[in-house]
Residue, then its C-alpha position, 0 to 999 in steps of 0.5 A: m597383420p589381421a587380429n587373431p580370429s579367436i580373439v572376441t570382444r565381449d560386452t562387459d555390461k552384459l557379463a556383469a548383468k548376471t551378477n547385478g552389475n558386478i564385473y569382478e564377481a562375473v570374472a571370478i565365476m568364469a575363472s572358477r569354472a575355467k579352473q574346473l574345466s582345466v583340472k578335468q581336461k588335465e586329468e583326462l590327458n594324464q589318464k590317456l598318457s599313463e597308458f604309455a608310461s614305460t619303466v624302460d628309458n628307451l629313447e627309441e620308444i619315446f620318439e616312435n610313439r605316434e599315438q601318444i603324440e597324436i593324443s597330445k596334439h588333440y588336447e592342444r587343439q581343443p578350446k582353452p578352458s577360459s574360452l569354454a568357461i566364458e561361453e558356458y557363462i554367457e549361455e547360462k550353463v554355469n550355476w553358482r551360489y553365494r557362501t551365505d546361501l550354503p547350509s550352515e555347518d552347525 
């Protein structure tokens, strides 16, 4: 059985190079970005699906709403937030800073 084409081997040395060789820091940065993308994507989906919210619990309406199903399928087909975050990190589209770089709250 051939490997899934969506599985991509990454060079960890190249990923870690942007964080002075610290792969854990690189992974933490990508994970934070993936979480941001996931939250944004979920908010968009919930906003679109809220248009279909019904106060009536009519099973016929629920099963017949093709547009709602198509919207859900569209979001299911989108790339996963973790994949997008990795690509953004590799393409240097992600900015981060260290807590020590933040202005003090004094």
